[in-house]
C-alpha positions in Angstrom: 22.1 245.7 -90.3 21.5 242.1 -90.2 23.5 239.9 -87.7 24.6 236.5 -87.3 26.5 235.3 -84.7 29.2 232.7 -84.9 29.3 230.6 -81.3 32.0 228.5 -80.3 30.1 226.5 -77.4 33.4 225.2 -75.7 35.0 228.7 -75.7 36.8 228.9 -72.3 33.8 227.0 -70.3 32.7 229.4 -68.1 32.2 232.3 -70.5 30.0 230.3 -72.7 28.0 229.4 -70.0 27.4 233.0 -69.1 26.9 233.5 -72.5 24.2 230.9 -72.8 22.0 232.9 -70.3 21.6 235.5 -72.5 21.0 233.5 -75.7 17.5 233.6 -75.9 17.3 237.7 -75.7 20.1 237.4 -78.2 18.1 235.2 -80.9 15.3 237.4 -81.0 17.7 240.2 -82.1 19.8 238.0 -84.4 20.8 234.5 -86.3 22.8 232.3 -84.1 24.9 229.4 -85.7 26.5 227.0 -83.4 30.0 225.4 -84.1 30.5 221.5 -83.5 34.1 221.1 -84.5 37.2 222.5 -85.9 36.9 225.0 -89.0 33.0 224.8 -88.6 33.0 228.5 -87.8 34.7 229.2 -91.1 32.1 227.4 -93.1 29.3 228.8 -91.2 30.7 232.4 -91.4 31.0 231.8 -95.1 27.2 230.7 -95.0 25.9 233.6 -93.5 27.8 235.8 -96.0 26.3 234.1 -98.6 22.9 234.5 -97.1 23.2 238.2 -96.9 23.9 239.0 -93.2 26.2 242.3 -93.2 27.6 241.5 -89.4 28.7 238.2 -88.8 30.2 238.0 -84.9 32.8 235.7 -83.7 31.3 234.7 -80.5 34.2 232.6 -79.0 38.4 233.1 -78.8 40.9 234.4 -80.8 40.9 231.0 -82.8 36.9 231.0 -83.5 37.5 234.9 -84.4 40.1 233.7 -87.1 38.0 231.1 -88.6 35.1 233.8 -88.9 37.7 236.0 -90.5 38.7 233.6 -93.0 35.3 232.1 -93.7 34.7 235.9 -94.7 37.3 235.7 -96.7 36.2 232.5 -98.8 33.3 234.7 -100.3 33.9 236.6 -103.3 33.7 240.5 -102.0 33.1 239.2 -98.5 35.0 242.0 -96.7 32.8 244.3 -98.9 29.4 242.6 -98.0 30.2 241.9 -94.2 31.9 243.3 -91.1 33.5 241.4 -88.7 32.2 241.7 -84.6 33.5 239.9 -82.1 32.1 238.6 -78.3 34.9 238.0 -76.5 34.7 234.3 -74.7 38.1 232.8 -75.1 41.4 232.5 -73.0 43.3 235.4 -74.0 41.0 237.6 -76.5 44.1 239.5 -78.1 42.2 241.3 -80.9 39.5 242.5 -78.6 42.2 243.9 -75.9 43.7 245.8 -79.0 40.8 247.5 -80.1 39.6 248.3 -76.8 36.6 245.5 -77.3 34.9 245.0 -73.9 35.4 241.6 -72.5 32.4 241.4 -70.6 28.9 240.1 -72.5 26.7 243.2 -71.8 29.0 246.0 -73.2 30.4 244.0 -76.0 26.7 243.1 -76.7 25.8 246.5 -76.8 28.9 247.3 -79.2 27.3 245.0 -81.8 24.0 246.6 -81.4 25.6 250.4 -82.2 27.5 249.1 -85.1 30.2 251.7 -85.1 32.6 250.7 -88.2 36.5 251.0 -88.4 38.4 249.9 -90.8 42.0 248.3 -90.3 44.3 246.4 -92.5 44.1 242.9 -93.2 47.3 240.6 -93.3 47.3 237.5 -95.2 50.0 234.6 -95.2 50.8 231.9 -97.8 52.3 228.9 -96.5 53.7 225.3 -96.9 55.4 223.6 -99.9 53.4 222.8 -102.9 52.2 219.4 -101.5 50.5 221.1 -98.6 50.3 224.8 -99.8 48.0 227.2 -97.9 46.4 230.8 -97.4 44.8 232.2 -94.4 44.1 235.7 -93.3 44.7 236.7 -89.6 43.5 239.7 -87.5 46.2 240.1 -84.9 49.5 238.2 -85.1 51.4 235.1 -86.5 54.5 233.2 -85.3 56.8 230.6 -86.4 59.4 228.9 -84.3 59.2 228.5 -80.2 55.9 230.3 -80.4 54.2 228.2 -82.9 55.7 225.0 -81.0 54.5 225.9 -77.7 50.6 226.0 -79.2 51.5 222.7 -80.7 52.6 221.4 -77.2 49.8 222.9 -75.3 47.7 220.5 -73.4 44.0 221.2 -73.8 42.6 219.8 -70.9 45.0 221.7 -68.9 44.0 225.1 -70.3 40.7 224.4 -69.6 41.6 224.2 -66.1 44.1 227.2 -66.0 43.7 229.2 -69.3 46.6 231.1 -70.5 49.0 229.6 -68.1 48.7 226.6 -69.8 50.9 228.5 -72.8 53.6 229.1 -70.1 54.2 225.6 -69.8 53.8 224.4 -72.9 56.4 227.0 -73.8 58.6 226.0 -70.9 58.5 222.2 -72.5 59.5 223.8 -76.4 62.7 225.1 -74.9 63.7 221.7 -74.5 63.0 221.0 -78.3 65.4 221.8 -80.7 65.2 225.1 -82.4 65.0 225.7 -86.0 67.1 228.6 -87.7 64.5 231.3 -89.4 65.7 233.3 -92.3 63.8 236.6 -92.6 63.5 238.7 -95.7 62.1 242.1 -96.4 63.0 243.8 -99.8 67.1 243.9 -99.2 66.6 243.4 -95.5 67.7 239.8 -94.2 68.0 238.6 -90.7 68.0 234.8 -88.9 66.6 233.9 -85.8 65.0 231.1 -83.5 61.7 233.0 -83.0 60.0 235.3 -85.7 56.9 236.9 -84.6 54.7 238.9 -87.0 52.2 241.5 -85.6 49.2 243.8 -87.3 48.7 245.1 -83.6 50.6 246.1 -80.3 49.9 243.1 -78.3 50.9 239.9 -77.8 49.4 236.8 -75.7 47.3 239.5 -74.0 48.8 242.7 -72.6 52.5 242.1 -74.0 53.3 245.3 -76.2 55.6 243.1 -77.9 55.0 245.9 -81.3 54.7 248.9 -79.1 55.0 251.1 -82.4 52.5 248.8 -84.5 49.5 250.8 -86.0 46.5 248.6 -87.5 45.9 251.2 -90.0 49.4 252.0 -91.3 49.5 249.3 -94.2 52.9 247.8 -92.5 53.3 244.6 -90.8 55.4 244.8 -87.7 58.2 241.8 -87.6 59.9 240.9 -84.1 63.1 238.5 -84.5 64.4 236.6 -81.3 67.9 235.8 -82.3 68.2 232.9 -79.9 65.5 231.2 -78.0 66.7 229.4 -74.9 66.9 229.8 -71.1 69.3 232.6 -71.0 66.6 234.7 -72.9 64.0 233.8 -70.9 65.9 235.1 -68.0 66.9 238.1 -70.1 63.3 239.0 -71.2 61.0 237.3 -68.6 61.1 240.4 -66.0 60.9 243.0 -68.2 57.5 241.1 -69.9 56.4 240.6 -66.2 57.1 244.2 -64.8 56.4 246.2 -67.8 55.0 244.2 -70.3 57.7 244.9 -72.8 60.6 243.6 -74.2 64.1 244.9 -72.8 65.6 247.2 -75.2 67.8 245.4 -77.8 67.0 242.4 -77.1 65.4 241.7 -80.6 65.6 242.8 -84.0 62.5 244.8 -84.7 61.5 246.1 -88.5 58.3 247.2 -90.5 57.5 246.0 -94.0 54.5 245.8 -96.3 55.5 242.3 -97.3 58.0 239.5 -95.6 59.3 235.7 -96.0 60.0 233.3 -93.7 62.1 230.2 -94.6 63.9 227.4 -92.6 66.1 224.3 -93.5 64.4 222.4 -90.8 60.7 221.9 -90.3 59.3 225.4 -88.5 55.7 225.3 -87.4 53.6 228.1 -87.9 50.9 229.6 -85.9 48.0 232.7 -86.7 45.9 234.3 -84.2 46.9 231.4 -81.8 46.2 228.5 -83.9 48.6 226.3 -85.5 48.0 225.9 -89.7 51.2 224.3 -90.9 54.9 224.7 -91.3 57.2 227.5 -93.2 58.1 228.7 -95.8 55.6 231.5 -95.6 55.2 234.9 -97.0 53.0 237.4 -95.9 51.5 240.6 -96.9 48.9 243.2 -95.7 45.8 244.7 -97.4 45.6 248.6 -96.0 42.1 249.1 -94.7 41.0 245.7 -95.8 39.2 244.6 -92.9 35.9 246.2 -91.6 35.4 245.9 -87.7 32.7 246.8 -85.2 34.1 248.6 -82.5 33.2 251.1 -79.4 
């Protein structure tokens, strides 16, 4: 298999520096394309598929992975022509954790070299109004409301210093902002909430099992709706998340669906795989077994 590594040199500084020490060996075994800015990984991944590379490897965080995923999607029959590989260099690396991909370089690279393939579901979202419409695939999760607002408020220099804790700080800041009421529709089901999370796998934000019943191969999305998001919600859910890595019973409305739409009367931000992409409305769907991934 011809392999191309898309490398984000600013992903979590120390991991990127360790990766650079192995770069000479990697470049003797495959092609390496370095990103220079936002959406560069998407462009380079699409370029690599068109050049005939069969394994496209995202070397970075979840944001880099999402860009690479969408670069493959930009090419007609891209997901038939190429497989997705992951070298996790980011802050959280949720997707790598979900699939059991090692977070240390050497075993992760050996996983890529062995090339064992699995197929998982591929979620997609169409979002925004007619003036700012967009479409995006995602690997692990999406969020609307406070979750996306926190990402919007992340102080990136602080993230470089303290890693995932920067999202906690941003989340506390987001609690002081006015919350949007989001309407969730899936078939005949209609619920409202101030925070909506949509998962492909079980994990959120690292090792938190927000979607414990999720299966990346069942052709369904997992929807988790928080009716309210305030400091009382934090007091109720925080201890269970910290101690057991899951939400307390009956604190959220959870269900499965193959398709779901989110709308809001007031502006509500939207994120996928930890990257802010736009605002509601949004329509989600899933392509069963649509993504080929290299796994241990």
